[in-house]
N, C-alpha and C positions, 0 to 999 in steps of 0.2 A: 435644355433649350426647348421652347415650345414649338410645336409644329405650326407651319404657316398655313392658314386656311385658304381655300381657293377663293379667288376674288369673285364676288358676286353671289356666293352661296348664302350669306346671311340675308341679303336683300331679296333673293329669289324665293327662299323658303316661305316667308310670310305671304308673298304674292300668290304662290301656289296654294297655300293653305286657304287663304281668303277666296281664291278662285274656285276651289273645290266646294266650299260652303255655299257660295253664291250659285254655282251650277246646280247643286243638289236642290236648293230652294227653288230655283227657276224651273227645273223639271217637275218638281212636286206641284208648284202652282199651275203650270201649264196642264198637267194631267188632271188636276182637280177641276180646272175651268172647262176643259174639254168634256169631262164627265158631266159637269153641271149644265152645260148648254147643249149637250147632245140631244137630238130628238128621241122620241119614244122607241123607234125601231132599232136604235143602237144599244138598247139596254142589255142585250145578251153579249157580254164580253168576258174574257178570261179574268177571273178574280172578282167579278161582280155577281151579286145574288140574282138568281133567276126570278122573273116576275110571276111565273106560274110553273106547275109541273109540266115537264116536257117528256113525252113518251116516244119510244122508238117506233117508227112506222114500219120497219122491217128489220130483219137480222142485220146487225152491223158489227164489224170487228173493232175492238178497242185497240187500235194499233199503238197508240202512245203508251198506254199502260203495259201492254204486252212487251214492247221494246224495253221499257224500264225494268220489267221483271227479268228479261233475258240478260240485260247488262249487269244486273245485280247478281244473277247466277254465275255469269262469267267471271265477275270480280271476286267471287267467293272461292274460285278454284285456285289452289296453291300452285306456285310456279314449280316447274320441274328443272332440276339442276344436273349438270354434267358431273362426271367424276372429278376428284380432287387433282389439281395440277401441282405436283410436288416441286416443280421447277420454280414456282413463284417465290418460295421461301428464300432460295439462294439469290435470286435476282433482286428481290426487295432488300435483302440484307446487304448485298454489295452496294446498292444505290444509297442506302442509309449511311453506311460507313464512309463512302466517298463524300457525301454531303456534310457529314459531321466533321470529317477531317478538314474540309475547306473552311468550315466555320471556326474550328479550333485554330487554324492557321492565322486567323485575324489577330490573335493575341501577340503575334510576332511584330506587328506594327503598332503596338500599344503606345499611346502618347502619355506624357506626364499627367495630363488632365483630359480624361476621355470626354468630359462634358463640353470641351471646346470644339469638338467636331462639328462641322457645318452640315447643312442639309445637302449641299452639293457634294461634299466629300462622302457622305453616307450614300448618296445616290450612285457614286462611282463604285463604291464597295458592293452595293447590291447588284450592279451589272454583272459581276463575276461570281455571285453566290447562287446557289440553287433555289433559295427562298429569299424573300425580301425581309430584311431585318430593320426594326425601327430603332429610334434613339435609345429608349429605355433598355431594350434587349442588348444593344451594343455596349452600353455602359455597364450593365450587369455582367456581360460576358468578360469584359476587361477587368472588372473589379473582383470577380470571383476567383477562387483558387483553381488552378488548372486541373488538379486532380479531381476536384469537385465537379468541374465541367465535364471531364471525360467520364466520370462515374455516371453522371446524368445521361449522357449520350449512350453509354453502354447499357444502362437500364432500359432506355427507350428501345434500343435495338433488340434486347432480350425479350421485352414485352411484345414487340412485333413478331419475333420468331415464335414465341409461345402461342400467339394468336393464329399464326398461319400453320403451325404444326397440327392444329386441330382442323377446323374448317371455317373459312370466312365466306359466307354466301354473298353473291352479288346483290347490291342494294343495302348491305349492312355495314359498309365501310365507315360511314359517319359515326355509327354507334360504337364501332371498335375504336376509332380515334378518340372519342370522348372517354371511353373506358380506360384507355392507355393514359390519357392526360390526367384523369383523376388519380390514377395510381401513382404517377410521377409527382403530382402535387402533394399527395399524402406522405411522401417520403421526406418532405421538408426542404426541397430544393427551392431556390428563389423563383418567384412567380414569373419574371420576364424570361428566365432560362427555360422554364417549363413550357411557356408559350412558344418560344423559339423551337424547342424540340418537337412540340406538337405540330407546328407548321411543317416541319420536315417530314414527320410521319404522315401527315395528311396528304402531302404531295406524292409520296412514293408507295404508300400502302395500297394494295389492290387485292381484290377477291381471288381466291384460288378455286372457287366453285362457281362457275358461270351458269346463267339460266339457259336452258335448252329452249330457244324460242319456238322452234317448230313443234316440239312435243307439247309445250305449254299452250300454244295457240290452238292446237288440235283438241286438247282437253277442254279448253274454254268454249270452243265451237260446239262440242258435244253437249256441254251444259246449256248453251243457248238453245240448241235444237230440242232439248228435253222439255223446255217450257212450252206449253200449249197456248195457242192463241185464245185470248179472252174475248168472249163474244157477248153482245147485248141482244137478246132475242126480241122479237116483235112484241110490242105491248109493255115491255119493261121500262120502268122510269129511268131515264138517262140523268136528269137533274131535277131535284125537287124545288119547290117554291121556297125562296129565301136562302137556298144553298149557293155558295160561291161556285161559279163555273170554273172547273179545272181545265188545263190544256187538253187532257184526254177527252173530257166531255165536249169541249169545243170542237175537237177534231171529228168526233162522231156526229155532232150536229151539222158540221160542214159537209161531211160525206153523205149525210141524209138529205142535204139540200134545205135544211131548216133555217139557214142564215141567208139573208138577202145579199145579192152581189153588189159590189161597190157601195157598201154601207157607210164608208168613211167620207165625210164631207171635207175634202182636202182644203178648199179655200177658207172654210170656217176655222179649221185647226191652224192653218197658217196665219190667219189674222189674229187669233188668240195668242199664238206663240210670239208674234211680232209685238203685240201690245204689251205682253208681260215682259218681254225683253227690253222694251223702251222704259217701262216703269222701273225695273231693276237697275238698268244702266243709270237712270237719273238719280236714284237713291244712292248708288255707289259713288257717283260723281259728286253728289252733295257731301257725303261723308268725307271723301278724299279732299275736297276743296275747302269746305266751310266747317267741318267738325272733325278735324284730324285727331283730336284726342279720343274719339270713339272709333277710329279706323283701325281696329285690331280684331284678331280672329274671334276672341270671346264675345265682343259686342256684336260683330256681324253674325255670329252664330245665334246669339240671343234674338237679334232683330229678325233673322230668317225664321227662327222657331215661332216667334210671335206672329209674323205675317202668315206663315203656313197654318198655324193653329187657328187664327181668326178666320182665314179663308175656309178652312174645314168646317168651323162652326157655322159660318154664313151659308155654306153649302147645305149643311143639315137643316138649318132653320128655313132656308128657301123652299124646302120641300113642304113646309108647313105654311109659312106666310113670308113673302119676300120683305115686307115692311118690318118684320121682327128681327131681321139679321143684326147681330151685335157688332156693327161696324166700329163704333166708338170704343170697343174693348181694346183694340190695338193702340189707339191713341192714349188711353189711360195707362196701359201697361208700359208703353215706351216712355211716357212722361214720368212715371214713378220710378222705373228701373233704369232708364238710360239718361234721357235729356229731353227737356220740353221742346226745344227748337227742332230736334230730330223727330220728335213725336208729331209735330205739326206737319212735317214733310211726309212722314210715313202715312199719316192719316189721309192725305190727298191720294196717294197711290192705292191705299186700301179702298177708298171710295170708288175709284174706277174699276178695280178688280171685282168688288162686290156687285157693282151695277151690271156686270156681264151675267150674273147669276139670276137675273130677273126673267127676261124673255128675249134674250139676244138671238135665239134660234130663228126668230122671225126675220132676221137680217136687217132690222131697222132699230134705231135708237128711240125707245118709247118714252112715254111720260113717266112710267115707273122708274126707268133707268135715270132719268133726269132728277126725279125726287130723291133717289138714293144718293146720287152724287151731291145734290144740294144739302141733304141732311149731314153728310159726312163733312163737307166744307164748313158748315155752320157750327158743327159740334166742336171743331178744333179750338177756336178761340174761347169757347165756353169752358172747356176742360182746363185750359191754361189759366183762365180767370179763377176757377175754383181752386187750383193748385198753386196760385201765386203766393199766397200767404203761408199756408201750412199744408203738409201732406200726411194726413192721418186716415185711419180706416173710415171714420165717419165722413171725412172730406170726399172720399171716393163715392160714397152713397149720395152725398149732396150733389156731386158732379153728375152722377147718373140721373138724378131727378131733373137737374137743369138741362141736360142733353135731351131727356124725354120731352120736356116742355118745348124745346127748340124743334125737335123732330115733329111734334104735333102741329105746330104752326107752319112749318115748311111744307109738310104733306097736305095740310088743309089749304094753304095758299095755292099750291100747284093743282090740287084737285078741283078747287073752285074755278080756276081758270079754264080747265080742260073738260069739266064734267058738270052736268046739271043735277046729278043724283047726289043729293046732300047726304043721305043716309050712308051710302057706300063710301063717300069721301070721309065722313066722320069715323066710320069703322076703320078705314085705312090709317087715319090719323091716330086713332087709339092704339092700333098695333105698332105704329111707328114710335109712339110715346113709350110703350112697353120695351122697345129696343134699348133705350137708354138705361132703364132700370135693370134689365137683364144684363147689360154690359157691365154695370157697376157691381152686381152680385157676382158675376163671373170673375171680375177683376179682383174682388176681395178674396175669392177662393184661390185664384191662380197666383196672386202676388207672392204669398209666402212660399209656395212651391218653387217658383222661379228664383226667388231670393235665395232659397236654400240650395237649389240646383247649381246656380252660378255664383253663389257666395257673394252677393252684391251688398254694397254699403248704402242701402237706401235709408231714408230718414226713419222709417219704421224699424228697420233693423238696428240702426244706431241708437234709437231710443231704447230698444230691448237690451242692447249691450251696455247702456249706461245705468241699468238697474243695479243697485248695490248688492243684490243677491246673486248676480252672475258669479259663477264659480271662481274665476280668476280674481275678480275684484274682492270677493269674499275672502279668498286666501290672502290677498294683499292686506286686508284689514286685520286678519288674525295673525298672520305670520310676519308681516313687515309693516306694523302700524305707522312707523315714521314715514316710510315710503308712501303709504296710502294717503296720509294727510298732506304730504308734499305734492302728490299727484292731484289732490283736490284743488289746491291753490294754483298749480300749474294749469289745470283745466279752466279755471276762471280766467286766468291771464290769456291763455291761448284762444279761448272763445272770444274774448273781447278783441284780441288782435286780428283774428280771422274775420270777424264781423267788420272791423274797421277798414280792411283792405279788400273787401268783396269776396272773401273765401267762404267756405262752408263752416259756419261756427259750430254746428253740431258735430261734424267730423273732427274738427280740431279738439273739441271737448272730449269726445270719446277716445281719440288718439292720445290725449294727455292722460286719461284714466289708465290706459294700458301701456303707456310708453316705457314704464319701468318694471313691468311684470317679470322681466328677466332677473331682477334682484331677488325673486323668490327662491332662486337656486342657492344663493349664498347671502341671505339677508344680513347676517351679522357683520359682513365686510363693508357695509355702507353706514356712514356716520349717523344718519337719521334713525337707524334701528339699533344703535349701540347704547348700552346702559352703563357706560364707564369703561369697560374693557375694549380696547381697540386691537384686534388681531394684526393690523398692519404694522404695529410697533415691533413685532417679532417676525415679520415676513419680509423677504427680499423685495425691493421695490419693483423689480421686473415681474415677479409673481403677482404682486399687488396690482400692477398695471394690467397684466393679463386678465386678472379677475374682473377689474373694473371695465375694461374694454370688451369683455365677453357678454355683458348683460344685454346689449341690443340684439346680439345674435341669439342668445338664449331666449330672450323675450319673443323674437320672431318665430323661433321653433315652437315655443309654447302656444303662441297665437295660432300658428298653422295647425297644430294638433287639435286646438279647440275650435277650428273652422271660423276664425275671425276673418272678416272680409279683407281683401288685399290692400285697399287704401289705408286701413288702420295698421296693417302689418308694415306697410312702407313707412309710416310715421315712426313705428317702433325702430325700424332699421336706421332711419335717417336722423333721428332726433339728436345724435351727437356728431353727425357727419363723419369726417375723418380727422377730427380735432385731436389734440394731444392731452394726455393725462399729465399736465405740467407738474403737479406736486410730486408725483413719483419719478418723473423724469429728472427733476431738480435733485431729488433725494438720491437717485442713482448716480448722477453726475458727481455729487459730493462724495459718494462712497467709492466709486470706481474710476472717476475721471472721465471727462467728456470724450476722450479718444477711445475709451472702452465701452461706450454706451451707444447703441444704435437707436436713434430717435423713432424710427419706424416701428419699433417694438412697443412704443408707448402711444401709438396712434389708434384711434377707433377704426373699425373696418369700413365704416361708411355704408352706403354712399351718402353724399351730401344731400341736403333737402332739395327736392325737386318740385314741390308744390307750396302754395301759400300756407296750407295747413301744417305741413311738416316744418316749415321755417318758423311758423308761429310757436309751435311746440318746442322747438330747439331754443328759441330766444326766451320763452317763458320758463323753461327748465333752468336755464343758466341764471336768469335774473332772480327767480324765486330762491334759488340756493344761496345767492349772494346777499340778497336783501334780508334773509333770515338772521344774519349775524351783524347787520348794520346797527351800530350804536346810535341812540337818539335819532330814529328815522324820521326826520323832518321831511316835508314835501320837497324841499330844495335838494337834500341829500339823496332822496330816492330818485328824483328826476336825473340828477347828475350820474348816479350809479347806472341807471338804465341806459342812458346815452353812451356811457363809457363801455359797457359790456356789449351793446349792439355794435359799436364801432370796432371792438376787438374781433367779434365774429365776422364782420364785414372785411376787415383787413386780412384776416386769416383765410379768406376765400370760401368760407362755409356757405355763403348765400349766393355764390356765383351761378349755381345751376337752378335756382328758384327764379320765378318771374316777378320778384319784388322790385319795385323802383325805389329811388331815394325818398320820394313822396310817401310811398307805402311804409318805409321804415320810420319815418317821422310820425305817421299815424299810429304805427304799432307802439312807438315810445309813449305817445300820448295816452293810448289805451292802457298800457302797463302802468303808467303813472297814476291814472285815475283809479285803477283797481287797488294798487298797493297803497295809495294814500288812504283809501277806505279801510284797508287792513290795519295800517299803522296810524289810525286816527288818534288824535290827542285825547287823553283821558283826564278826568278831574282829579286833582290832588286834594284829598280830604284833609282838613286841618285836625290837629290833635287838641280837642276841646274837652275840658273837664266838665261833666254834667253834674250839677248839685243833686243830692239825694231827693227822692220823691217824698213829700210830706202830705199829711191829711189837710184837707181844705178847711175843716172846721172842727172844733172840739165839741163833743157831745156832753152837755151838762144835765144834771138831774133836774127834772121839772118838778115844781111843787105839786102837792096833791091837788088833784082836780083841775090842774092847768092843762091846757092843750099841748100836745107834744110839738116841739119845734120842728119846723120843716127841714128835711135832710138836704144838706148842701149838694148841689149837682155839679159834676165835673164840667169843666169848660168844653165847648164844642171841639170835637176832634181828639179829646183825651180818651184813651181806652178805659172802659168801665171794668177795671180789674181790681178785685178785692185783694188788698194787701194785709198781710198778717201784722198784728201789733208787735212793736219792738220787743216787748217783754216776753212774747210768745216764741220769739225766734231763738235759734241756737246762738251761742256766744260768738262763733266765728262769723256767722252771717250778720250779726248786729254790728260788727266792726267794719263791714264793707262800706256803708255810706260815708264814713269818714275819709275814704280813699277816693281820688278822682275816678269817675266812671267813664267808660268809653262812650263815644257819641252814638246816638241811636242809628239804627240801620237806615241807609239811604233808601229812596224809593226804588221800586223794582227795576226801572230802567237804569238808574245809576248803579245799582248793586251788580248789574251785569257788566258794567263798563270798567269798574275799578274795585280795589279792595275795600272792605268795610273800614269805617273810621275807627281809630284806636288800635288797629292791628299793625304792629311794626313789621313791615315786610321789606326785605332787601332783595331786589332783583339784580342778579349779576349781569352786567352788560358785557356783550362779547367784545373782544378787542377789535379796534378799527382795522379794516383790511389794509394791508400795505403791499406795495409792489416791490418785488425782489427781482432784479434782472438776472436771468439765467440764459445760458446758451440754448437757443431754440432753433428748430428747423424752419425752413420756409414753409408756407402753407401747403405746398404740394407734398404728398406722402412719398413721392419718388425721389425728391432732391435730398442730398446729404446735408447733415447739420452744418451750419455756418457758425464759426467761432465768434464772429463779431456781431451777429444779430441777436438782439435781446427782445424777449417778449414777456410782459408782466404776468406774474402768477397771482390770480385772484384768490386770496386766502379763503373767502367764503365758498368758492367752488371746490377747493380742496377739502374743506370740512364736509360739504354736502356729499362728496363722492367717497368719503371714507378716510381721508388723510387727516392728520393732526395739523393745527395751524403752525405755520413756519415760526421758528424761534422758540416753540414750546418744547 
């Protein structure tokens, strides 16, 4: 029986995790902004580099460093212990025996089925036990042999006695318990019983050599007193220029009076903290209300990292020129890595944050601040326009150029309104234009790093994954070529379907490329990779179903090991949903009877598709496998097959968790029909025509002496000028060939690729038409038992694609 989780725990954990991430980002932003807007007199702070060398004006004690040295010396002193208390062995042994006897007594109330005990009954038992026993330990206690249990408890008691017969120092109890537990586990006892015995030992084991606190503290105090006070003499450098000020140096500067009193501008810090809090709250509220798909810890962590990173870069560039701050970098990164609408909202907040780094210390909102905010707001739609069609590395550079031009005109406009110095305004506009280009360059450099760090499924990453030279795809081509070619067709179908319903076609295509990589573990067990021999013919259907239904799990494990992005892994997991391997279920029913077959053993693990892309891959996988064996695949038959299989998946509940509508399903069917009609296009049937033998166009006669030679006959236009051997010069076998009908000449290049050459007798065996055989099937839910009266059709093409032989063969 599973333990009942506390109510509210699953909901509270994500909230706490997100809250910690947001709080950390908020503190970092506030600190960076306070540093950025602080006046010059506040530069000497702990952790900040000193603006110049600072010398001691008089001898000063380094109290902080001396105290750290003294505490380190005291911590190095080993504790002093009292003599061994031999009475501890007997007391602990008695306690252990009593506790173990109480636990052994539980076997007297043994039930026929120990698994049937409820949590309430187990809680009542624990009320009278020395330690709390969980469900697994209780079951193991009742199911184990009594002698084995008593031997375990006896060994535990002996191990405790051996430990205490020596000496167990205070503070080393946990190490002793771990050592005893490892010793018990090494003897082969059941793990739950070892854990139970370990809990009892942990409760009653105590040290027999206690620390002499008075003596130990006296020794440590002597160690402290032995450390002399560290002193900085007059004229000695306390902190050098560029060196980060340590707490010890800061304390010495404070004691020397080199730091100004009341150096912290409380109203300014409070205003910055309040402004940052407002921006962070608005962003979280937007994600929570309008972008719930991105309201998760990983995305919030990524957004926080981008905002903090961009703010830090703006802080650095503001020391050089405030117009050069790469504000649009945040917009570009969020648009590429997360979402374009979220990027537009983040960009507004970054604009206000960066504006504080201009000259906010004056206490007034200046023209420069207004220019920075205006540039940020104008760059947002421009970046979205650049990324609306495609997202490539060159597109990012183009977006940077477009943002630079926008910044130039925004700065120029504001400067002309507020200043008459044209040269100064133009220089500021040029610096602002460089901001967009710098943002694009930084984005190109940071994008792969963040993609790899968070394992994101961006378009650039998906394009890399679609490369045929990727290790997993390469292995699929070499080790499971049938699955590889199947995946290529599924990718075309899934891409068309995802594009039709507004999904991500590139994600659907890449997901289809990788959806069957789990078959690499046992490629020969799948029909498309077999070369005549079918191992399922000599395998129990339950084992065959286990092999089939394991390939999504195996594929997800291989993808995780290869660091494939999570959206692609989800497609791998979900592309079969929790459907049933009907062919092997039917085979098992015929072999063992429906009452002896558990249908849940023939279901895929799931989960069901939860996105449009995963649903598109599932439907494309099913339809491609079925359409492959369709005889005489006319457009009408293909369309009927598509609608039939989509309806089967819909009725089985496989699409219930996806956000597809009935209109979307019709669009998917139409897209599938278009692609498959192109695959199974009609070919030209070449006629069997006898071609007469080639003959010379004219006979060459001997010309009379002195007569001009006759003009040589020219072949007609389009006839190849190939010199043919005279019949009398040919071998006898070749001379007889013209009397036999010849094959038709080769068709043009386009036709030769679409059908067989004329005259070649080719017989293409057509696969048997799929037929539906009613078998006892379970309801779509994997938890419901099999219903004897419910029937579900078995698609013969699906069985062939998944490794089974056609029914009736």
